[in-house]
Structures are given as structure tokens and as C-alpha cells.
Backbone as XML, in Angstrom:
<?xml version="1.0"?>
<chain id="A" units="angstrom">
  <residue number="1" name="MET">
    <atom name="N" x="143.378" y="80.504" z="100.966"/>
    <atom name="CA" x="142.119" y="81.004" z="101.379"/>
    <atom name="C" x="141.751" y="81.146" z="102.521"/>
  </residue>
  <residue number="2" name="SER">
    <atom name="N" x="141.560" y="82.471" z="102.681"/>
    <atom name="CA" x="141.678" y="82.947" z="104.351"/>
    <atom name="C" x="139.993" y="82.011" z="105.519"/>
  </residue>
  <residue number="3" name="ASN">
    <atom name="N" x="140.414" y="81.803" z="105.958"/>
    <atom name="CA" x="139.242" y="80.828" z="107.298"/>
    <atom name="C" x="138.609" y="81.746" z="108.300"/>
  </residue>
  <residue number="4" name="ILE">
    <atom name="N" x="138.877" y="83.669" z="107.796"/>
    <atom name="CA" x="138.396" y="84.496" z="108.947"/>
    <atom name="C" x="137.137" y="85.492" z="108.354"/>
  </residue>
  <residue number="5" name="ILE">
    <atom name="N" x="136.430" y="84.664" z="108.558"/>
    <atom name="CA" x="135.219" y="85.707" z="108.538"/>
    <atom name="C" x="134.771" y="86.695" z="109.270"/>
  </residue>
  <residue number="6" name="ASP">
    <atom name="N" x="134.850" y="88.181" z="108.191"/>
    <atom name="CA" x="134.618" y="89.545" z="108.567"/>
    <atom name="C" x="132.753" y="88.749" z="109.404"/>
  </residue>
  <residue number="7" name="SER">
    <atom name="N" x="132.712" y="90.191" z="110.320"/>
    <atom name="CA" x="132.222" y="89.649" z="111.263"/>
    <atom name="C" x="130.524" y="91.092" z="110.630"/>
  </residue>
  <residue number="8" name="ARG">
    <atom name="N" x="131.122" y="91.921" z="110.228"/>
    <atom name="CA" x="130.428" y="93.019" z="108.567"/>
    <atom name="C" x="129.453" y="92.393" z="107.691"/>
  </residue>
  <residue number="9" name="LEU">
    <atom name="N" x="129.739" y="91.025" z="107.185"/>
    <atom name="CA" x="129.419" y="90.759" z="106.662"/>
    <atom name="C" x="128.157" y="90.440" z="106.940"/>
  </residue>
  <residue number="10" name="ILE">
    <atom name="N" x="128.499" y="89.503" z="108.518"/>
    <atom name="CA" x="127.054" y="88.579" z="108.803"/>
    <atom name="C" x="125.767" y="89.277" z="109.285"/>
  </residue>
  <residue number="11" name="GLY">
    <atom name="N" x="126.486" y="90.555" z="109.578"/>
    <atom name="CA" x="125.399" y="91.305" z="109.635"/>
    <atom name="C" x="124.908" y="91.921" z="108.216"/>
  </residue>
  <residue number="12" name="LYS">
    <atom name="N" x="125.508" y="91.974" z="107.750"/>
    <atom name="CA" x="124.094" y="92.242" z="105.614"/>
    <atom name="C" x="124.197" y="91.461" z="105.212"/>
  </residue>
  <residue number="13" name="ALA">
    <atom name="N" x="124.518" y="90.495" z="106.240"/>
    <atom name="CA" x="123.274" y="89.431" z="106.140"/>
    <atom name="C" x="121.925" y="89.060" z="106.870"/>
  </residue>
  <residue number="14" name="ILE">
    <atom name="N" x="122.712" y="89.336" z="107.990"/>
    <atom name="CA" x="120.963" y="89.167" z="108.840"/>
    <atom name="C" x="120.202" y="90.506" z="108.425"/>
  </residue>
  <residue number="15" name="LYS">
    <atom name="N" x="119.989" y="90.898" z="107.656"/>
    <atom name="CA" x="119.923" y="93.019" z="107.311"/>
    <atom name="C" x="118.960" y="91.921" z="106.910"/>
  </residue>
  <residue number="16" name="ALA">
    <atom name="N" x="119.410" y="91.194" z="104.989"/>
    <atom name="CA" x="119.167" y="91.054" z="103.982"/>
    <atom name="C" x="117.995" y="89.978" z="104.659"/>
  </residue>
  <residue number="17" name="LEU">
    <atom name="N" x="117.795" y="89.162" z="104.750"/>
    <atom name="CA" x="117.383" y="88.576" z="105.299"/>
    <atom name="C" x="115.905" y="89.420" z="106.218"/>
  </residue>
  <residue number="18" name="ARG">
    <atom name="N" x="116.821" y="89.405" z="107.253"/>
    <atom name="CA" x="115.164" y="90.740" z="107.820"/>
    <atom name="C" x="114.663" y="91.599" z="107.307"/>
  </residue>
  <residue number="19" name="LEU">
    <atom name="N" x="115.163" y="92.160" z="105.793"/>
    <atom name="CA" x="114.694" y="92.713" z="104.441"/>
    <atom name="C" x="113.663" y="92.050" z="103.960"/>
  </residue>
  <residue number="20" name="ALA">
    <atom name="N" x="114.186" y="91.108" z="103.426"/>
    <atom name="CA" x="113.442" y="90.106" z="102.833"/>
    <atom name="C" x="111.798" y="89.182" z="103.481"/>
  </residue>
  <residue number="21" name="ASN">
    <atom name="N" x="112.015" y="89.206" z="104.122"/>
    <atom name="CA" x="111.104" y="88.840" z="105.544"/>
    <atom name="C" x="109.986" y="90.364" z="105.415"/>
  </residue>
  <residue number="22" name="ASN">
    <atom name="N" x="110.761" y="91.603" z="105.133"/>
    <atom name="CA" x="109.539" y="92.549" z="104.910"/>
    <atom name="C" x="109.770" y="93.136" z="107.210"/>
  </residue>
  <residue number="23" name="LEU">
    <atom name="N" x="110.232" y="92.822" z="107.391"/>
    <atom name="CA" x="110.711" y="93.530" z="108.357"/>
    <atom name="C" x="111.036" y="94.097" z="109.150"/>
  </residue>
  <residue number="24" name="THR">
    <atom name="N" x="111.348" y="94.776" z="110.417"/>
    <atom name="CA" x="111.311" y="96.100" z="110.301"/>
    <atom name="C" x="111.934" y="95.668" z="111.854"/>
  </residue>
  <residue number="25" name="GLN">
    <atom name="N" x="113.513" y="96.936" z="112.211"/>
    <atom name="CA" x="114.169" y="95.934" z="112.907"/>
    <atom name="C" x="113.742" y="95.966" z="114.273"/>
  </residue>
  <residue number="26" name="GLU">
    <atom name="N" x="112.484" y="96.448" z="115.331"/>
    <atom name="CA" x="111.966" y="96.463" z="116.285"/>
    <atom name="C" x="110.970" y="95.433" z="115.929"/>
  </residue>
  <residue number="27" name="GLU">
    <atom name="N" x="109.686" y="94.642" z="114.543"/>
    <atom name="CA" x="109.725" y="93.566" z="115.087"/>
    <atom name="C" x="110.291" y="92.759" z="114.293"/>
  </residue>
  <residue number="28" name="LEU">
    <atom name="N" x="111.450" y="92.525" z="114.313"/>
    <atom name="CA" x="112.198" y="91.785" z="114.218"/>
    <atom name="C" x="112.403" y="91.424" z="115.545"/>
  </residue>
  <residue number="29" name="ALA">
    <atom name="N" x="113.618" y="92.345" z="116.115"/>
    <atom name="CA" x="113.887" y="92.673" z="117.893"/>
    <atom name="C" x="112.256" y="91.700" z="118.410"/>
  </residue>
  <residue number="30" name="ASP">
    <atom name="N" x="111.431" y="92.833" z="118.628"/>
    <atom name="CA" x="110.208" y="91.515" z="119.449"/>
    <atom name="C" x="110.664" y="89.986" z="118.476"/>
  </residue>
  <residue number="31" name="SER">
    <atom name="N" x="109.945" y="89.605" z="118.081"/>
    <atom name="CA" x="110.219" y="88.213" z="117.389"/>
    <atom name="C" x="111.381" y="87.545" z="117.490"/>
  </residue>
  <residue number="32" name="PHE">
    <atom name="N" x="112.443" y="88.305" z="117.411"/>
    <atom name="CA" x="113.974" y="87.224" z="118.038"/>
    <atom name="C" x="113.901" y="87.617" z="120.289"/>
  </residue>
  <residue number="33" name="GLY">
    <atom name="N" x="112.905" y="88.335" z="120.466"/>
    <atom name="CA" x="113.707" y="88.492" z="122.207"/>
    <atom name="C" x="114.179" y="89.071" z="121.760"/>
  </residue>
  <residue number="34" name="CYS">
    <atom name="N" x="114.950" y="90.353" z="121.401"/>
    <atom name="CA" x="115.668" y="90.742" z="121.973"/>
    <atom name="C" x="115.343" y="92.609" z="121.894"/>
  </residue>
  <residue number="35" name="THR">
    <atom name="N" x="116.628" y="93.394" z="121.914"/>
    <atom name="CA" x="116.012" y="94.801" z="121.754"/>
    <atom name="C" x="116.338" y="95.644" z="120.556"/>
  </residue>
  <residue number="36" name="THR">
    <atom name="N" x="115.797" y="96.331" z="119.256"/>
    <atom name="CA" x="115.960" y="96.945" z="118.998"/>
    <atom name="C" x="117.514" y="97.250" z="118.483"/>
  </residue>
  <residue number="37" name="ARG">
    <atom name="N" x="117.836" y="98.231" z="119.572"/>
    <atom name="CA" x="118.719" y="98.300" z="119.755"/>
    <atom name="C" x="120.820" y="97.271" z="119.533"/>
  </residue>
  <residue number="38" name="SER">
    <atom name="N" x="120.012" y="96.238" z="119.960"/>
    <atom name="CA" x="120.636" y="94.814" z="118.453"/>
    <atom name="C" x="120.742" y="95.035" z="118.090"/>
  </residue>
  <residue number="39" name="ILE">
    <atom name="N" x="119.670" y="94.925" z="117.386"/>
    <atom name="CA" x="119.218" y="94.699" z="116.595"/>
    <atom name="C" x="120.391" y="95.180" z="115.237"/>
  </residue>
  <residue number="40" name="ARG">
    <atom name="N" x="119.835" y="97.301" z="116.051"/>
    <atom name="CA" x="121.119" y="97.524" z="115.142"/>
    <atom name="C" x="121.862" y="97.464" z="115.404"/>
  </residue>
  <residue number="41" name="ARG">
    <atom name="N" x="122.893" y="96.741" z="116.144"/>
    <atom name="CA" x="124.455" y="96.514" z="116.258"/>
    <atom name="C" x="124.438" y="95.457" z="115.825"/>
  </residue>
  <residue number="42" name="TYR">
    <atom name="N" x="123.777" y="94.437" z="115.299"/>
    <atom name="CA" x="124.237" y="93.304" z="114.952"/>
    <atom name="C" x="124.491" y="93.742" z="113.873"/>
  </residue>
  <residue number="43" name="GLU">
    <atom name="N" x="122.908" y="94.184" z="113.152"/>
    <atom name="CA" x="123.278" y="94.468" z="111.620"/>
    <atom name="C" x="124.323" y="95.302" z="111.120"/>
  </residue>
  <residue number="44" name="ALA">
    <atom name="N" x="125.228" y="97.045" z="112.065"/>
    <atom name="CA" x="125.962" y="97.573" z="112.061"/>
    <atom name="C" x="127.092" y="97.159" z="111.864"/>
  </residue>
  <residue number="45" name="ASN">
    <atom name="N" x="127.272" y="95.856" z="113.170"/>
    <atom name="CA" x="128.657" y="95.929" z="113.100"/>
    <atom name="C" x="128.408" y="94.456" z="113.522"/>
  </residue>
  <residue number="46" name="GLY">
    <atom name="N" x="128.440" y="93.549" z="112.969"/>
    <atom name="CA" x="128.045" y="91.747" z="112.694"/>
    <atom name="C" x="127.960" y="91.400" z="113.700"/>
  </residue>
  <residue number="47" name="VAL">
    <atom name="N" x="127.944" y="89.903" z="114.146"/>
    <atom name="CA" x="128.078" y="88.805" z="114.809"/>
    <atom name="C" x="129.023" y="88.403" z="114.900"/>
  </residue>
  <residue number="48" name="THR">
    <atom name="N" x="129.799" y="88.470" z="116.211"/>
    <atom name="CA" x="130.417" y="86.779" z="116.261"/>
    <atom name="C" x="130.542" y="85.720" z="116.974"/>
  </residue>
  <residue number="49" name="SER">
    <atom name="N" x="129.107" y="85.668" z="117.091"/>
    <atom name="CA" x="129.124" y="84.844" z="118.631"/>
    <atom name="C" x="128.203" y="83.309" z="117.292"/>
  </residue>
  <residue number="50" name="ILE">
    <atom name="N" x="128.930" y="82.460" z="117.572"/>
    <atom name="CA" x="128.564" y="81.665" z="116.586"/>
    <atom name="C" x="126.810" y="80.592" z="117.292"/>
  </residue>
  <residue number="51" name="ALA">
    <atom name="N" x="126.580" y="80.916" z="118.120"/>
    <atom name="CA" x="125.148" y="80.874" z="118.677"/>
    <atom name="C" x="124.101" y="81.198" z="118.110"/>
  </residue>
  <residue number="52" name="VAL">
    <atom name="N" x="124.645" y="82.638" z="118.127"/>
    <atom name="CA" x="123.608" y="83.899" z="118.390"/>
    <atom name="C" x="123.432" y="83.973" z="115.776"/>
  </residue>
  <residue number="53" name="VAL">
    <atom name="N" x="124.475" y="83.536" z="116.063"/>
    <atom name="CA" x="124.718" y="83.043" z="113.972"/>
    <atom name="C" x="123.812" y="81.437" z="114.208"/>
  </residue>
  <residue number="54" name="ASN">
    <atom name="N" x="123.432" y="80.525" z="114.821"/>
    <atom name="CA" x="121.972" y="79.432" z="115.037"/>
    <atom name="C" x="121.057" y="79.826" z="115.191"/>
  </residue>
  <residue number="55" name="ASP">
    <atom name="N" x="120.984" y="81.028" z="115.839"/>
    <atom name="CA" x="119.630" y="80.870" z="116.740"/>
    <atom name="C" x="119.038" y="82.357" z="115.896"/>
  </residue>
  <residue number="56" name="PHE">
    <atom name="N" x="119.631" y="83.664" z="114.176"/>
    <atom name="CA" x="118.924" y="84.080" z="113.650"/>
    <atom name="C" x="118.750" y="83.244" z="112.687"/>
  </residue>
  <residue number="57" name="ALA">
    <atom name="N" x="119.233" y="82.591" z="112.296"/>
    <atom name="CA" x="119.505" y="81.193" z="110.990"/>
    <atom name="C" x="117.923" y="80.151" z="111.379"/>
  </residue>
  <residue number="58" name="LYS">
    <atom name="N" x="118.114" y="79.511" z="112.591"/>
    <atom name="CA" x="116.752" y="78.688" z="112.795"/>
    <atom name="C" x="115.851" y="79.841" z="112.761"/>
  </residue>
  <residue number="59" name="TYR">
    <atom name="N" x="115.459" y="81.739" z="113.156"/>
    <atom name="CA" x="114.388" y="82.274" z="112.960"/>
    <atom name="C" x="114.260" y="82.098" z="111.703"/>
  </residue>
  <residue number="60" name="PHE">
    <atom name="N" x="115.760" y="81.917" z="110.558"/>
    <atom name="CA" x="114.879" y="82.538" z="109.446"/>
    <atom name="C" x="115.083" y="81.411" z="108.842"/>
  </residue>
  <residue number="61" name="GLY">
    <atom name="N" x="114.911" y="80.702" z="109.169"/>
    <atom name="CA" x="115.099" y="78.923" z="108.490"/>
    <atom name="C" x="115.601" y="78.776" z="107.136"/>
  </residue>
  <residue number="62" name="VAL">
    <atom name="N" x="117.264" y="79.633" z="107.324"/>
    <atom name="CA" x="118.292" y="78.905" z="107.176"/>
    <atom name="C" x="119.343" y="78.411" z="107.591"/>
  </residue>
  <residue number="63" name="SER">
    <atom name="N" x="120.107" y="78.176" z="106.296"/>
    <atom name="CA" x="120.872" y="77.525" z="107.712"/>
    <atom name="C" x="122.453" y="78.188" z="108.207"/>
  </residue>
  <residue number="64" name="ALA">
    <atom name="N" x="123.231" y="77.953" z="108.921"/>
    <atom name="CA" x="123.998" y="79.048" z="109.397"/>
    <atom name="C" x="125.433" y="79.267" z="108.503"/>
  </residue>
  <residue number="65" name="ILE">
    <atom name="N" x="125.524" y="78.129" z="107.396"/>
    <atom name="CA" x="126.150" y="79.078" z="106.513"/>
    <atom name="C" x="126.171" y="79.611" z="105.316"/>
  </residue>
  <residue number="66" name="ASP">
    <atom name="N" x="124.662" y="79.379" z="104.891"/>
    <atom name="CA" x="124.129" y="81.055" z="104.860"/>
    <atom name="C" x="124.123" y="81.483" z="104.773"/>
  </residue>
  <residue number="67" name="ILE">
    <atom name="N" x="124.251" y="82.188" z="106.368"/>
    <atom name="CA" x="124.890" y="84.041" z="107.133"/>
    <atom name="C" x="126.069" y="84.007" z="106.797"/>
  </residue>
  <residue number="68" name="LEU">
    <atom name="N" x="126.609" y="82.518" z="107.159"/>
    <atom name="CA" x="128.404" y="83.247" z="106.983"/>
    <atom name="C" x="128.941" y="82.947" z="105.348"/>
  </residue>
  <residue number="69" name="GLN">
    <atom name="N" x="127.654" y="83.099" z="104.244"/>
    <atom name="CA" x="128.717" y="82.788" z="103.796"/>
    <atom name="C" x="128.301" y="84.774" z="102.676"/>
  </residue>
</chain>
């Protein structure tokens, strides 16, 4: 079993959470306190910072593990 996490899968998880909550990238950026460009980048390339993963988890009311899996 590999301990390597593909950051693009994290991006897909963030996008899925955004869509499940009926949010546009712009709405998420405004609510999350970042730019739309950052949201696009997170969704396309993923997130490599556990702090950012924790921030998204807290925002969406899920655990960081949910995003990482």
C-alpha cells in the first residue's frame, strides 16, 4: 500500500464538494476568502498543503480524511 496521495484527487474531491453544495467557483472563492483563480487551481492541480485541506474540510463540514480519500 502506498502512502503517496495524488494531489489531483484532492482537487477532484474539492470540486465534488463544491458541486454537491451547489456552489460556483466564484461563490466558493468569496465564501472561502480567496480568488476564483485559486479555486480553479486547487480543483485542477490539487492541494499540497494539509492546512488548506483542513480549511476546506472545516468549510464543508467534513473531515480532512474525507477529502484525502
